[in-house]
Each structure stands twice: as C-alpha cells, then as structure tokens.
C-alpha distance (Angstrom), angle and dihedral (degrees) to the residues before:
residue distance angle dihedral
M1 . . .
Q2 3.88 . .
I3 3.85 90.4 .
R4 3.83 91.9 50.3
L5 3.77 90.9 48.6
L6 3.83 91.2 49.9
K7 3.79 90.5 51.8
F8 3.80 90.6 48.1
V9 3.77 91.8 51.9
I10 3.80 93.0 46.4
L11 3.85 95.8 46.5
T12 3.81 94.6 43.7
G13 3.73 88.6 46.7
F14 3.75 89.7 53.3
L15 3.80 93.0 49.5
F16 3.74 93.6 49.5
N17 3.72 96.5 42.5
A18 3.71 106.3 36.5
V19 3.83 100.9 33.3
T20 3.79 105.0 34.8
G21 3.80 100.2 20.0
Y22 3.80 136.0 -106.7
G23 3.74 117.6 -48.3
Q24 3.76 126.1 -152.6
P25 3.86 103.7 -109.8
A26 3.78 116.5 -155.0
G27 3.80 121.3 -112.9
F28 3.74 96.6 48.6
N29 3.79 130.7 105.0
Y30 3.80 117.2 -94.7
D31 3.80 95.9 153.0
E32 3.84 120.0 97.6
A33 3.81 89.7 -155.6
K34 3.82 89.3 62.2
L35 3.80 98.2 53.8
P36 3.79 113.8 126.4
P37 3.78 114.1 -122.7
Y38 3.79 111.2 -93.3
T39 3.74 139.8 177.7
L40 3.81 122.7 -147.9
P41 3.74 119.6 -143.9
D42 3.82 116.9 -118.1
P43 3.80 109.3 -111.0
L44 3.82 89.2 -148.9
V45 3.79 96.1 58.7
T46 3.84 116.2 86.7
S47 3.75 126.1 -136.4
A48 3.82 85.6 -101.0
G49 3.78 91.7 57.3
K50 3.82 96.3 -107.0
R51 3.81 121.8 137.5
V52 3.74 119.4 -120.1
T53 3.78 112.2 -135.7
T54 3.80 105.2 161.2
T55 3.79 136.3 52.0
S56 3.79 88.6 -119.3
Q57 3.76 92.3 57.8
W58 3.78 89.9 47.2
E59 3.88 94.1 50.5
K60 3.81 97.0 40.8
I61 3.79 102.1 37.2
R62 3.72 119.2 9.9
R63 3.77 102.8 34.8
P64 3.88 93.3 52.7
E65 3.80 89.0 49.2
L66 3.77 92.4 54.0
L67 3.74 93.6 42.7
K68 3.75 90.2 54.8
L69 3.79 92.9 46.0
F70 3.85 92.3 55.0
A71 3.81 91.2 44.5
T72 3.77 94.4 50.2
Q73 3.76 99.9 35.1
V74 3.78 106.8 32.8
Y75 3.78 122.9 9.8
G76 3.81 102.3 20.3
K77 3.73 129.6 -117.4
T78 3.83 113.6 -64.3
P79 3.80 109.5 -127.9
E80 3.78 112.8 -108.3
R81 3.76 95.3 -145.1
R82 3.73 112.9 100.6
L83 3.83 122.8 -143.7
K84 3.75 117.3 -131.5
T85 3.78 111.6 -115.0
R86 3.74 139.9 -160.5
Y87 3.84 121.8 -163.1
E88 3.78 123.0 -148.5
V89 3.77 123.2 -177.4
I90 3.82 100.6 -142.0
L91 3.83 101.1 -178.0
V92 3.72 139.1 3.3
D93 3.80 127.3 -168.6
S94 3.77 116.1 -173.7
M95 3.82 93.8 -170.8
A96 3.83 99.9 54.7
L97 3.79 122.3 146.9
G98 3.75 93.2 20.0
G99 3.80 93.6 -45.0
T100 3.78 95.7 -54.5
A101 3.82 97.1 107.4
I102 3.79 146.6 31.3
R103 3.77 112.0 -123.4
K104 3.81 118.6 -155.1
Q105 3.75 127.9 -174.9
I106 3.81 112.7 -159.5
S107 3.78 129.6 179.5
V108 3.77 122.4 -152.0
F109 3.83 110.4 -151.1
W110 3.79 122.9 -162.3
T111 3.80 97.1 -136.7
E112 3.89 96.1 -162.8
Y113 3.83 89.0 52.9
P114 3.81 111.0 42.7
N115 3.86 91.7 173.4
L116 3.74 93.5 59.1
P117 3.84 114.4 100.5
S118 3.80 113.4 -105.3
L119 3.77 121.1 -115.1
D120 3.81 102.5 -116.7
I121 3.85 114.3 -153.3
L122 3.76 123.3 -160.7
L123 3.79 110.7 -158.8
Y124 3.78 129.2 -174.4
V125 3.79 119.2 -168.9
P126 3.88 120.6 -171.3
K127 3.83 114.5 -118.8
N128 3.86 101.3 -166.6
R129 3.77 104.6 62.3
S130 3.80 130.6 133.3
G131 3.73 121.9 -112.2
A132 3.85 130.6 0.3
E133 3.79 93.7 -71.7
K134 3.74 114.2 129.1
P135 3.84 111.9 -125.6
P136 3.83 121.4 -108.8
V137 3.77 114.2 -116.7
F138 3.75 133.4 -133.9
V139 3.83 110.2 -143.3
G140 3.80 122.7 -161.9
L141 3.82 145.8 135.2
N142 3.80 123.2 -111.8
Y143 3.81 129.7 -143.4
M144 3.79 105.3 -136.2
A145 3.83 104.0 36.1
N146 3.84 130.1 -89.8
H147 3.78 94.2 -70.3
S148 3.77 89.7 62.5
V149 3.84 95.9 65.9
S150 3.79 95.0 64.0
T151 3.80 141.7 13.5
E152 3.83 90.9 -132.2
P153 3.83 102.9 133.6
G154 3.83 93.5 -144.7
I155 3.77 92.3 69.7
V156 3.85 109.0 103.3
L157 3.81 111.9 -110.6
S158 3.74 107.0 -123.8
T159 3.79 120.1 -120.3
R160 3.81 93.4 -164.7
W161 3.77 128.5 114.6
L162 3.86 111.7 -76.3
P163 3.84 131.6 175.2
N164 3.73 110.8 -97.2
R165 3.82 118.3 -110.2
E166 3.69 131.4 -142.3
D167 3.82 90.3 -133.2
K168 3.81 88.1 62.5
K169 3.81 93.6 -122.3
V170 3.76 85.8 124.4
V171 3.86 115.0 40.2
N172 3.82 127.4 179.3
N173 3.78 86.6 0.1
R174 3.81 92.9 -61.6
A175 3.75 129.4 108.8
T176 3.77 123.0 -111.7
E177 3.81 125.7 -156.1
A178 3.81 89.0 -97.2
A179 3.85 88.5 65.7
R180 3.78 91.1 74.4
G181 3.88 110.6 118.1
V182 3.86 95.5 1.6
Q183 3.76 89.6 140.1
Q184 3.78 100.8 26.8
S185 3.78 91.5 121.5
R186 3.83 88.3 68.5
W187 3.81 90.1 55.4
P188 3.86 108.5 45.8
L189 3.80 91.7 -172.3
E190 3.83 96.0 174.1
L191 3.77 90.2 53.9
I192 3.77 94.0 47.2
V193 3.77 94.1 47.5
S194 3.86 93.1 43.9
K195 3.80 88.9 58.6
G196 3.86 91.0 53.9
Y197 3.79 100.8 -102.2
S198 3.75 131.3 127.5
V199 3.75 121.0 -139.6
A200 3.82 128.5 -153.0
T201 3.74 122.0 -171.8
A202 3.79 138.6 165.1
Y203 3.79 136.8 -178.3
Y204 3.80 111.2 -92.1
G205 3.78 90.0 -145.4
D206 3.82 88.4 67.1
L207 3.77 85.4 72.3
E208 3.78 98.7 35.0
P209 3.83 128.2 -14.6
D210 3.78 108.9 -123.6
H211 3.72 101.9 -111.7
A212 3.84 136.4 88.8
E213 3.81 94.8 -91.1
G214 3.82 96.3 35.6
W215 3.81 90.8 107.4
K216 3.82 88.6 71.2
T217 3.84 91.3 73.7
G218 3.73 98.5 28.4
I219 3.75 142.6 72.8
R220 3.77 93.8 -72.5
S221 3.81 90.4 64.3
V222 3.82 86.3 74.4
L223 3.75 105.0 22.9
D224 3.82 115.9 57.7
P225 3.81 97.3 -35.7
P226 3.82 121.6 -162.1
T227 3.77 90.0 -101.5
N228 3.72 86.1 74.4
Q229 3.75 94.0 38.3
K230 3.79 122.9 159.4
S231 3.74 127.1 179.7
D232 3.82 91.0 -94.2
S233 3.80 97.9 41.2
W234 3.82 114.9 132.4
Q235 3.68 121.8 -109.2
A236 3.82 138.2 -174.1
I237 3.86 98.4 -51.7
G238 3.80 88.0 51.8
V239 3.74 92.1 50.0
W240 3.77 94.2 51.1
A241 3.77 91.4 48.1
W242 3.78 89.0 49.6
G243 3.76 88.8 51.1
M244 3.79 92.0 56.8
S245 3.80 89.0 57.1
R246 3.85 89.9 50.3
M247 3.85 86.9 54.7
L248 3.78 88.3 54.5
D249 3.78 90.3 49.1
Y250 3.79 88.6 61.4
L251 3.75 94.6 42.2
E252 3.78 89.1 56.7
T253 3.83 87.1 64.2
D254 3.83 95.2 47.3
G255 3.80 110.1 89.8
S256 3.81 92.9 -161.8
V257 3.81 95.2 75.8
D258 3.78 137.5 46.2
A259 3.82 102.7 -115.9
K260 3.81 88.9 -178.2
R261 3.78 86.1 69.8
A262 3.74 97.9 47.4
I263 3.88 114.3 146.7
V264 3.80 114.2 -158.5
I265 3.79 110.7 -145.8
G266 3.79 134.7 -177.1
H267 3.80 142.6 166.9
S268 3.75 126.9 -144.8
R269 3.88 109.8 -31.3
Q270 3.75 88.0 4.2
G271 3.82 87.8 52.8
K272 3.87 85.3 60.7
A273 3.79 90.1 48.7
A274 3.83 91.8 46.8
L275 3.78 91.3 53.6
W276 3.81 91.5 48.6
A277 3.81 90.2 47.2
G278 3.81 92.7 49.6
A279 3.77 91.9 46.9
Q280 3.81 93.2 53.2
D281 3.84 100.2 35.1
S282 3.81 114.4 53.0
R283 3.80 90.1 -174.8
F284 3.83 86.9 85.1
A285 3.78 104.5 91.9
A286 3.75 94.7 -155.7
V287 3.77 139.2 5.2
I288 3.86 131.0 -142.7
A289 3.76 124.0 -171.7
N290 3.81 116.8 -173.4
E291 3.86 116.4 -161.0
S292 3.80 91.3 -30.4
G293 3.83 94.6 160.1
E294 3.79 125.1 173.7
G295 3.76 112.5 20.0
G296 3.80 87.2 16.9
A297 3.82 128.3 60.9
T298 3.76 102.0 -29.3
L299 3.79 126.5 93.2
S300 3.76 112.2 -101.4
K301 3.81 95.0 -160.0
R302 3.84 91.9 62.6
V303 3.79 91.8 72.7
F304 3.75 93.7 -150.4
G305 3.85 121.3 144.4
E306 3.79 113.2 -26.9
T307 3.78 115.3 27.4
I308 3.85 134.4 -155.9
E309 3.81 89.3 -108.6
R310 3.80 93.6 51.5
I311 3.80 95.8 48.1
N312 3.82 91.6 45.2
T313 3.79 90.8 49.2
T314 3.77 96.6 45.6
F315 3.78 95.7 40.3
P316 3.77 107.7 23.0
Y317 3.79 92.1 165.5
W318 3.75 97.7 59.4
F319 3.86 101.9 73.5
C320 3.77 132.1 36.3
P321 3.82 117.3 -88.7
Q322 3.84 92.0 -107.6
Y323 3.75 91.2 67.0
R324 3.75 89.9 67.6
T325 3.77 91.6 68.1
Y326 3.82 85.7 74.3
N327 3.82 93.1 57.9
G328 3.79 105.6 130.7
K329 3.78 88.9 -1.7
P330 3.80 109.5 81.2
E331 3.77 90.1 146.1
A332 3.84 87.8 69.0
L333 3.82 91.9 63.7
P334 3.81 110.2 117.5
F335 3.79 88.0 -152.5
D336 3.76 141.1 16.9
Q337 3.73 137.5 -141.6
H338 3.82 97.0 -91.9
E339 3.85 83.5 71.3
L340 3.76 91.0 55.8
L341 3.84 88.6 52.3
A342 3.81 88.8 47.8
L343 3.81 89.2 60.0
I344 3.85 87.1 69.9
A345 3.78 91.0 65.5
P346 2.93 134.7 152.6
R347 3.83 89.7 17.0
P348 3.79 120.4 88.3
L349 3.88 114.7 -84.7
Y350 3.81 129.3 -168.5
V351 3.78 124.1 -167.9
A352 3.76 118.9 -173.5
S353 3.81 133.7 -173.6
A354 3.82 140.4 -177.6
Q355 3.74 126.0 -131.6
G356 3.78 92.5 -136.6
D357 3.76 92.6 50.5
Q358 3.77 102.1 82.2
W359 3.85 89.9 148.2
A360 3.84 86.9 72.5
D361 3.85 93.4 48.0
P362 3.78 101.9 -124.8
K363 3.77 93.8 -164.8
G364 3.83 89.9 51.1
E365 3.84 88.3 53.3
F366 3.82 90.4 51.6
L367 3.89 93.3 47.5
S368 3.82 90.3 47.1
A369 3.79 91.9 53.3
Q370 3.81 90.9 44.8
K371 3.77 92.2 52.9
T372 3.80 90.7 62.8
D373 3.83 89.5 70.0
P374 3.81 96.0 97.7
V375 3.82 92.1 55.4
Y376 3.72 94.9 46.9
Q377 3.86 89.6 47.3
L378 3.86 87.6 61.0
Y379 3.80 85.3 66.9
G380 3.76 94.5 43.3
K381 3.76 91.8 -106.7
K382 3.79 127.7 139.2
G383 3.78 116.9 -131.0
I384 3.80 131.1 175.9
G385 3.82 96.7 -42.6
P386 3.84 127.5 -141.4
G387 3.71 99.3 -67.8
A388 3.81 130.5 119.9
W389 3.81 126.5 -90.0
P390 3.78 103.3 -70.0
P391 3.85 125.5 -122.0
I392 3.76 119.1 -106.8
H393 3.82 117.9 -67.5
Q394 3.79 94.3 15.0
P395 3.80 106.8 108.9
V396 3.88 116.7 -157.9
G397 3.78 134.7 -165.1
E398 3.76 137.5 44.9
T399 3.89 119.5 -132.2
V400 3.84 85.6 11.1
R401 3.79 109.8 37.8
Y402 3.84 134.8 178.9
H403 3.73 139.0 -173.2
I404 3.81 139.2 174.9
R405 3.74 120.1 -155.4
A406 3.78 135.6 -170.7
G407 3.80 117.3 -94.1
E408 3.72 143.1 45.0
H409 3.82 137.5 -45.6
D410 3.82 99.2 -63.7
V411 3.82 144.0 95.8
K412 3.80 111.9 -95.7
R413 3.77 135.2 -174.3
Y414 3.84 87.7 -105.9
D415 3.79 89.8 61.0
W416 3.80 93.5 49.4
E417 3.88 89.8 48.0
Q418 3.88 88.5 56.6
F419 3.76 92.6 43.7
I420 3.84 93.0 52.4
D421 3.79 91.6 45.8
F422 3.79 89.6 51.0
A423 3.84 91.0 50.3
D424 3.75 91.2 49.0
K425 3.82 92.5 53.4
N426 3.80 94.4 45.3
F427 3.83 95.7 44.3
K428 3.82 89.6 41.9
R429 3.76 93.9 -126.8
C-alpha cells in the first residue's frame, strides 16, 4: 500500500508540475519577513580558506572543488564511461515551417545496448539566412516528446511512456494523434528560425522516464544503476544533463549548424539539468535556465517556496542520496546554488523567473545570478551588477542576465524573445 501511495504522489506530482506548471502549495514560506537568517559562502574562497584572485586559481583550484561538491552532494557523479553511439538521420523535410526551415529527425542508438530506447533528436535549421555563417543552435529537452513542440504532421509520433493527460491526448501513457503540438507555445519554432537560429530538442523520457522506476528502461539501467547505488550516485537530473551533452555530440557531426555556438536551455526541472550540463560541459557556449527553482538557480538557504526536503520527498529519484542529508537543514550546505551558476563563467548565462511562480523563488533566482558577479569579474565580464531586484519585463545584466515576467510557471514567447536578444548580443550577431 505504501509503495502504491508513493507512486501516486510521484506521478500526480509530475502531472501537476511538469504539464500544468508549479502550484503554490500551502504550508511553505512565501513571506520575505519570515526568512531565516542565512550566510552565503564566497565562491572565491577555497576550501582551505584562501582567496582566489586570478582566473588560473579559479580554474585550477576553486572550480574543480565546487564541481566535485555539486557532484557528490547534489546531482551525483556522472559516469566516466562513454556509450558507443550510432547516428541515423531518419527523416529530412526541406520545406518545414512553410518552407523557412529544414527539419531533420535523427536517432542516436546505443550500439552496445540495442534494447535501450534511442535518443530521438528533432532539429530545425533556418534556410533563409544571410552569408555563409552556420547558425547557432539552441539545445534542450522537451517534456511531452518531439511531436508536442509542433503540429507538423511529419514529426514522428513518439511511442514512449508519457504522463497521462486529463484531455485524453495521452492515454495509457501513450500519445494519440491529438497530442501533436500540445506544448508548441513553449517552442516558438517560427520565431527562433526567423531570427537565424537552429533548435535541437529531444524528449527527456528517451533518456529516463520521469517516474520512480523510470531508470529501469533508461540510461541508468546500464550506467551506474540504483542497484549499485552509493551516496553520490547520479540520478535522473544527472541523466538528463548527460543527454544534453550527447545531443551536442551529434551536433558536432552535423555540418548544417555551428556546434561551437550551442546554447543549452531548459525550463523547470530541465532548467536544473541544463545548469548541471553547462557546468560540466564547457562545449556549451551559453546556458539558459528558465524558472529552474530549488536545485536549480535559486538559493536553497533562503527557504522560500520549495525546499530541499520537499523536492527530495516528492522526487526522490532526481538528486543523489547524499542530498537528502540536507533535508530540513539547508544551513548545513557548504555551498549554495550561486556557486553552481558561477561554474558557467566566463560563458554567457541567463536566468529567468515568472512573477506567478513563487514556488521557484524568483527573488532567490535573481540573487543567485547576481552573486556570480565576482567570478565573472575575474574574466573582465559584467554580470548583473549591484542593483535591486528588477520589476517585471525589465531585464538586467550583460554576460549574466536576468528577467522576471508576468504570468505563471511556463515558457512564453516573451522569454524566447529575451533569450534570442541575449544570444545576439553575446555572439555579436
């Protein structure tokens, strides 16, 4: 009975959070006046208490320290063993999006494990661009499979496990034809392509379905499975971050895009994964985290909205077991999420919030991004600056940028407009 109840809580939590957006559960702190006192560690002070004053010290001493901390205490250690892959271009449409783009569908097969699901990449490349320059590419995972990001009938309808929907567009955990385009508002493909950018996406469930037993049919069934679990073993967030890097592996072989200007992007739990992917994989030229909240961009020590204990209780398969030792004890953290964001330096970083998403602590996301300034300054880069939390629809910052918009936990066209403008400025387009 307890196991069934846990599955119900996890799956209903998934449906509520991933499909409809975060709510604002009662019993949690949403009052700035009730914040407990907290002290944030200085990202430029080593574990030995020495101050970092040069980029060399940061890269050789402090950055590896922080990377190890987040691996062993939060996300788990990514396995070093690489899986052999085979790429197959399944379908190409040179007249996608009304003739403005080339659409490719590519499957990544794990050759040592033919029974593992393939990672199916959907790639759009703009056709009408000036000059011979290859387009930069946004790289991110989607929540409802590739067919959900567009109504184009040529996109293969996924047969993978999906969360059921009340509108019956997903039934018995399988998509119906009516599921096409159900999350297209989160992926404004026409806008992205019209601005001269490619976009590559894949379903995160190809890597590991988002439920407690999802590992059994995913990557973790062959790479460090829970049956061999240690306190610092990777879990689902780590797998999804790993998958973003495997997408980049493919893109480096595709001559139609500029993989050296790949921008990893994620929303909500995939925002957490995008940050972890960007921290580990410096091939990503920029990182964007949209409303990533607890375990993502926001400061855990603020104890505002979602907490470490709540996220570990609701989604015990997201973070490594060691992270649970901080349940109810965020003050014991020897780090905080601003130091994760600092691992992106000197590359461009964008953190975005929504006014209606108090569960993710928008102000904590802003403060976390702002606290990376000293690290970016080592590289001569300007970050958020010393100003106050900005009003809605007034982005701030340069190499590190932040905005909060009106509305709920979601990805809106407004968000993408800011992300594209940010990419334009940082890639000098």
